[in-house]
C-alpha positions in Angstrom: 19.9 -5.4 -41.9 17.4 -5.3 -39.0 13.7 -6.2 -39.5 11.3 -3.4 -39.1 9.3 -3.4 -35.9 5.6 -2.9 -35.8 3.2 -2.6 -33.0 0.8 -5.3 -32.0 -2.3 -5.0 -29.9 -2.9 -7.8 -27.5 -5.3 -8.4 -24.6 -4.3 -10.1 -21.4 -6.8 -10.5 -18.6 -9.1 -8.0 -20.1 -6.4 -5.4 -20.4 -5.4 -4.0 -23.8 -1.7 -3.7 -24.4 0.3 -2.4 -27.4 3.7 -4.0 -27.8 6.5 -3.7 -30.4 7.1 -6.8 -32.4 9.0 -7.7 -35.6 6.5 -9.0 -38.2 8.1 -12.5 -38.3 7.5 -12.9 -34.5 3.9 -11.8 -34.6 2.4 -15.3 -34.5 4.7 -16.4 -31.7 3.9 -13.3 -29.6 0.1 -13.8 -30.1 0.5 -17.4 -29.0 2.5 -16.3 -26.0 0.0 -13.7 -25.1 -2.9 -16.2 -25.4 -1.0 -18.7 -23.2 -0.3 -16.1 -20.5 -3.9 -14.9 -20.6 -5.1 -18.5 -20.1 -2.7 -19.0 -17.2 -3.7 -15.8 -15.5 -7.4 -16.5 -16.0 -6.9 -20.0 -14.4 -5.3 -18.4 -11.4 -8.0 -15.6 -11.1 -10.8 -18.1 -11.6 -9.5 -20.3 -8.8 -10.7 -17.6 -6.5 -7.6 -17.7 -4.3 -6.0 -14.5 -5.7 -7.7 -11.3 -6.8 -4.9 -8.8 -7.1 -3.8 -8.5 -10.8 -0.2 -8.0 -9.9 -0.1 -11.1 -7.8 -1.9 -13.1 -10.5 0.8 -12.0 -13.0 3.6 -12.9 -10.6 2.1 -16.4 -9.9 1.5 -17.0 -13.6 5.1 -16.0 -14.3 6.4 -18.4 -11.7 4.2 -21.2 -13.0 5.4 -20.6 -16.6 9.0 -20.5 -15.5 8.5 -23.7 -13.6 7.0 -25.4 -16.7 9.9 -24.2 -18.8 12.6 -25.3 -16.4 10.8 -28.6 -15.8 11.2 -29.4 -19.5 14.9 -28.9 -19.1 15.3 -31.5 -16.4 17.9 -34.1 -17.4 20.0 -31.4 -19.0 21.9 -30.6 -15.8 19.0 -29.2 -13.7 18.2 -30.5 -10.2 14.3 -30.5 -10.1 14.1 -30.8 -6.3 16.4 -27.8 -5.9 14.3 -25.9 -8.5 11.1 -26.7 -6.7 12.6 -25.5 -3.4 13.7 -22.2 -5.0 10.3 -21.6 -6.6 8.7 -22.3 -3.2 11.0 -19.8 -1.6 10.2 -17.2 -4.3 6.4 -17.8 -3.8 6.8 -17.3 0.0 8.8 -14.1 -0.5 6.2 -12.8 -3.0 3.4 -13.7 -0.5 5.1 -11.9 2.3 5.9 -8.8 0.3 2.4 -8.5 -1.0 0.9 -9.1 2.5 3.1 -6.3 3.8 1.9 -4.0 1.0 -1.8 -4.9 1.7 -1.2 -3.8 5.3 -0.1 -0.4 4.1 -3.4 0.3 2.4 
């Protein structure tokens, strides 16, 4: 029997969002939203990036890096992971720069 899903209002980088969430995962989702909000604010407040989409992408990359770094020693090559993340950041930077030129 599946757990009923309810909606949950969260705020990330001053934007209100409503997401579906099973009641038993409510606390974990609120913690996740708070963590993401904190990371996005750190990036925004550094003054290097102003575009919300880019802030979100960089936060996602940083969080993915943190997650995968905790798995080092379980078959992950940290140096390879860092190279791949660096390549992804470069690709994101290039794509966003091309989009900025369009506008």
